[in-house]
C-alpha positions in Angstrom: -0.2 -22.0 10.1 -3.3 -19.7 10.3 -5.1 -19.4 7.0 -8.5 -18.1 8.1 -8.4 -14.3 8.3 -11.5 -12.6 9.5 -10.5 -9.1 8.7 -7.3 -7.3 7.5 -6.5 -3.7 6.8 -3.4 -2.2 5.3 -2.9 1.4 6.5 -0.8 3.7 4.3 0.3 7.2 5.3 0.0 9.9 2.6 2.0 13.1 2.7 0.2 16.4 3.3 -0.9 18.4 0.3 -1.3 22.2 0.2 -4.3 22.2 -2.1 -7.0 19.6 -2.8 -5.6 17.0 -5.1 -6.6 13.7 -6.7 -4.2 10.9 -5.7 -3.9 7.6 -7.4 -3.0 4.9 -4.9 -1.7 1.5 -6.2 -0.9 -1.6 -4.3 1.2 -4.1 -6.3 2.2 -7.6 -5.4 5.8 -8.3 -6.3 6.8 -11.4 -8.2 10.0 -12.7 -9.7 11.0 -11.0 -13.0 9.9 -13.2 -15.9 10.9 -13.2 -19.6 8.0 -10.8 -20.2 9.7 -8.4 -17.7 6.8 -7.9 -15.4 7.7 -7.8 -11.8 4.4 -7.1 -10.2 0.6 -7.7 -10.3 -1.9 -5.0 -9.4 -3.8 -5.8 -6.2 -5.7 -2.6 -5.7 -6.1 0.8 -7.3 -7.8 3.7 -5.6 -8.6 7.3 -6.6 -8.6 9.5 -3.6 -9.5 13.2 -3.3 -6.9 14.4 -0.8 -7.2 17.7 1.0 -5.3 17.4 4.2 -2.5 19.7 5.2 -1.6 17.3 8.0 -1.3 14.1 6.0 -3.8 11.3 5.7 -4.0 7.6 6.7 -5.7 5.5 4.1 -7.2 2.1 4.9 -7.2 -0.6 2.3 -9.0 -4.0 2.6 -6.2 -6.5 2.7 -8.0 -9.7 3.8 -7.6 -11.7 0.6 -4.0 -10.8 0.1 -3.1 -11.9 3.7 -5.1 -15.1 3.3 -3.1 -15.9 0.2 0.2 -15.1 1.9 -0.7 -17.5 4.7 -1.7 -20.3 2.3 1.2 -19.8 -0.1 4.1 -18.2 1.8 6.6 -19.1 -1.0 4.7 -16.7 -3.3 5.0 -13.8 -0.9 7.7 -11.5 -2.4 6.2 -8.4 -0.8 4.2 -5.4 -2.0 4.9 -2.1 -3.7 2.9 1.0 -2.6 2.6 4.0 -5.0 0.5 7.1 -4.5 0.9 9.9 -7.1 -0.8 13.2 -7.6 -1.5 14.5 -11.2 2.0 16.2 -11.2 3.8 12.9 -10.5 4.6 13.7 -6.9 4.9 10.6 -4.8 2.7 11.0 -1.7 3.0 7.6 -0.2 5.4 7.4 2.8 7.1 4.1 2.3 10.4 5.0 4.1 11.2 7.6 6.6 13.5 10.4 5.6 16.2 12.1 7.7 14.8 13.4 10.9 11.3 11.8 10.3 9.6 9.8 13.0 6.5 7.6 13.1 5.0 4.6 11.4 5.4 4.0 7.7 2.5 1.5 7.2 0.5 -0.9 9.3 -1.2 -4.2 8.6 -3.8 -5.1 11.2 -5.7 -8.3 11.1 -7.9 -10.7 13.1 -7.7 -14.5 12.9 
């Protein structure tokens, strides 16, 4: 199994906005539900000023996350991606809606 990752990027597509808006993007690592009730650990949080009426691809450094997945695959329960504007609108495209085409997200990496 490969464990040495040189570079890894997670690409997330954010929906278009009509007016400039601050978006809070969170990447969470999922884990089994414990007695404390927590089901995720925050990996990365970003504050993005979004002003694209065409949508926006956001790149996130994912090298350490991918290295850990390769080293400990039994701990890989997946990730959760959230991106909310100040009004609570979810802007992260994590699944395609009816009639939608294209990619939802991409992880690119080099070993």
